[in-house]
Phi, psi and omega in degrees: 000127180289141177283136180291141182287154180291146177285135183256353187218127179257138178253123181270127181254127179286153181281158179218155184253346189253343180205161175277122181260142178287144172277127183289135178295162183258145183231162172240133182274068179224130179269118178272134189257344177247121187251182175302141179252165181269342193242214187273173181290339179291334184281312183210166173294136188271128174234108185268346184288139174259115183275145192237147181246150186288155177278133181287128181210163182218128184234151183235124181260104187292326184301322181266346180070024180237158181250133182247123179246132179293177177303152180306131183247151184285148167287141183295321177224136177277151183295339180259016189269008175288132179269130177299136180230162176299144185296142178272154175232179181294338182256006182247164180250020180296142169233159177276108184288157180247137180296160178297149178304144179259134185229141175279343177198158181250128178280120180260339176191171175211150183266137173231153173224210182296342181278347179081184180173175180207162172213152180243153177280131179270329180273338183231103182298125179111344179284126183208141174237128181238122175249101184295163177301149175061031173250347177255127180284337182210160176306130187222140175266120181262133177235155179212125181223150173255131187238139175291138182299329181290347177278346182272143176294320179231087177292166181304134177285114183249131178271174179302136181089356177249150179202150177296131179269346177206178173289165179291139181258123177251119180248148179222155002284135181296137181084004180296127177259126180260159180282349179203177181290143173243163187238134174232126177246128188235128174286146179226171185231022179280143177267118182241014186294334183281347174081004181256004182237162180218167176252136173234155181249127175255151179226150178225126180277332186233003180087356181238327181251128181243141175217163182286135176271121183255126182273120181264003185241132177263178181296336184290344182253009183296318180297324177294321179297318182295333173057044177086003181288141182275074179228138177270127178242122182275161179288167179298326180295316179294320178297322179297321179294326180270002181057059177233136178250129180261131178242131175242127184212157176259002177208167177253115169284182175291318181221149164244147175222133177260125187239138173263131180210169175292143182306139184221135173260135180220157180197163176276122180248129181246189180300339180284350177089185180164189180211158176230136178234135181286132174282332181285319176231090187301340180286348179272128182213144174239130182244127181249113181287173178298143179062016172295327172234150185265347177215166182289122178226154178271120179242149183233156178227124177245140173226110183256113179296152178247108182299135180300323182293330177291319177297316180295324180293321184269324189240354184068230179249026183282338183201165177218149189226151172275177171297152175278123184248130183230134172255120181251147354287146182284164180064029174259129180266129181268153179286335174225148182299140176260157180257140178234140176236126183231134177294147181288155175302149183305320182294329179287321179291322181289336179237083187304139177244176177294136176281173178069240185265024186285212186289101179241023184299314185268348180272116185244137174261118181253148183217144172227115183263004181297133180251183177067216184264004181289157180288150180294143175234106186277139176229150178268112181247023182301319185289342184250001183231128180275129179256136176241129185257135175195135174054049178060025179229158173244133179242147177202172179241155179210148177267348187233138175282137185193187170265139179228152188204133175258133180232130173261099188226103179303324177272080190302327183294339183257008182299317181293316180294321176298319181296317179299317180296316181290319184291331177299322177285322181295325186276356178290132183274128179276142178229160172260120185228166176239145171263127182232138182236127172253151182217155177202133179269127176273317181226184183298327185239008181227139179215176180236140174245145170235114184255132180240149165237107193243143174274295181267175193277078180246021183299326184265014182234025184267168178300331182298333178293336177280335188255014175064033168282158176244138176286125184246348179197149176213138184263168169289175176293131183229138179284127180227140181270143177301132181078003182292127174288130180243140182236143182247133172237142184234134180221183183091216182270014178242132182242118178293139181243125179265115177262158186299328184271358183260150177284163175300165185280059177208155178202167181250143181276130172230126184296140177060028175232171184275093181266085187246137176234110176275136181223132173265133182232154173238148177278122181296308184235109184291347179278351179249169179297140178280068181249156180205179184228116180258134177237125175260122187239150170273144180300129183276159177255170184289345180264005177260137181287326182218162179287147183268114181273123178274325189201138173240133182227133170274136178227150172231122180297139181294139179292121185210124174250119182267129180243128177245133182240125183247029182226161177278149178284121182220211184291345181288345179248142177287166180298320179294321178295319177299319180297312181297322180295315178297319178299318180296318180294316180298314180298322180296322189266346184300315182058225182292345182290350185297324181290323175298317177297321179301318179292323178292330175278004175065037171282148182283163177299323178297320178295319180296316179295324178297320177297319180296317183292318184284341181226067188284345192265336193217134173293330177297315179296323178294318178297315179298317179298321178299310183295322178295318179296318179296319179295319180295320182289319185276328182061233181290341180280002183298338179263022181298156180273020184282350184274078180249346179230085183227176186292151182265110175228081184295334180295322178288320179301313180300322182293322182278321186264341186087158181292149178299150184287320188290307186278020188295330187302313180264318187294320182292325178295317178296318180297318179296319179295320179297317178296319181296324180287349182245024183297334179290341175264343184229077183295348179282354180282147178232123179054039177075005181243153178281127180289344183248111177238117184239119174272137181289148178216154178303138181200187182286193194321315192277358179299333178287349179294338178299338182253021185279354196237028188268317215255346186255182179300145184296137177220134177101175183285148180271351183287146175277140176256180181303125183277355171292147178236155186259142178250000000 
């Protein structure tokens, strides 16, 4: 977890006598260029902190008759921040993507005292922390970060059918006790549209032990909790539409986790007994007789419906199943047998059989007593358990809590294997994800695609932004199952090319991970537009007539002419041509370093943000805009000797100046080997050598740019990118 940076600026708030005023959060005027990534540490430098932006507010102090306005705050979206996307059609799922919010500063923490305060997430729309007035006993700095579960030593223990709905939330100070309830709102990416799942919140005080966080406050007391604070709180229905989970707590644990699971009813059951009935499937009931437990314990009942279309897709008409019924916690032995009632499979109800001890040959009772996070292991216990039929239900007793399942399977020997196959699909957690496609042309007729299936909004924080890919398509939110195999088909004027080193055009979806599929394409007809149609499909089963299309996207390859130069810059090129060539190379290679260079060139935060807004799609465009702005501003002074403390990018220096003459014997061989090993990142290389070698020569203003990158701490990636440049 990255440590939050120190606050550099304190905001003094004047006192007031008539109302509680919020303390304005503190910001740092620094643009961070490497953001949270979607994937592994190999892809990008990992930044787990979620930076937060202050809530816009305006207060009026009647006692003094003056109006107090906080520091200028950023607009969440600029009017020019729409990213051009491939046109949508009636058969496509394209949406017009919106650029990431532009901010003049990132809130890393905020101070609250008895007056309270709040902060919103700038990188994650919907993240908010509200500290109402008179809940802090002393001035306190509140922090909020999102952490990848793989970064935790002991992530939340999730059983089959459960999955994290968002990243882990780390709040600080950990263990803080408040004088009243505080509110945390967290965006999630779980798909709840089918109505059979719910969200629960887990908490961990020490990072190793997790327990369910129970909310004791309803919506009816929210206004009381706010205690006069000027904050808008939406209803649970509105939060559900926006996929936001509200947590109310009187203290901060070390971590919060939002988990998606099948709906579960739970209650405290004591020696006096009791019963649990499923709200999702009311015919499912568990009855606990007296003394079944010797002390009050919390027991749960789950009933997961089995969609008929899923059974038909996987098994055809070979079997039929009831809902999966689970008594939690599993593997608990009761002192007296408990009673369970489960509805019969639809095929059994449609074809009535003798009740009681009648024809039960094909009706099998399956059980899995495996507890904890281990996978279910189904067993047929029909021969050892007596079933009683009444009102389209089967009732039986058991001494052990477990998962139970009724199967109507004429081929009784295959009931367990059918159950394993079906349950594997049932236990997959559904998520709402987006398909995003980046593209880049290598040659006139060949290009590269990078296809993503993403849960959270990391489209603008991918590795492709370093390699000058352009986003060409983005889909609406689409429901995707955890672990689902996805297949890509391409049509139109683009032909996918399978190279020996590339994987097949398929990948599996994993939530909050880098689900990337690289594809090489060729333009079929160079006289036509390089457009195509991408279809993302779910792997079909043998009982499906056609493949299931999840998403269709129209794409247009970005116009790009690649120029390779295999000669030294000499007298054959004019001074202006040398300047333009060097500028193009520098802009191509800067990558994320452009913002660091902008600060060293003393560009204002407004100028940097303007560059981001006007060029939201490409780091190459941002780098070029920076150099052009600097040239316009400096004019003839552009070749000034003032550049003595600038970023260190030796790769660009070597490219512009050529390798040193003396150390060539060993250094050039090492450099050649490094380049050869990175050909997959630099398709412009030929035989391990850079096709573009430019010797510096005296020239107009920008000739001094070759020396802009020597002297300060290293910033940015050390890898060389494609030395070809785009016009």
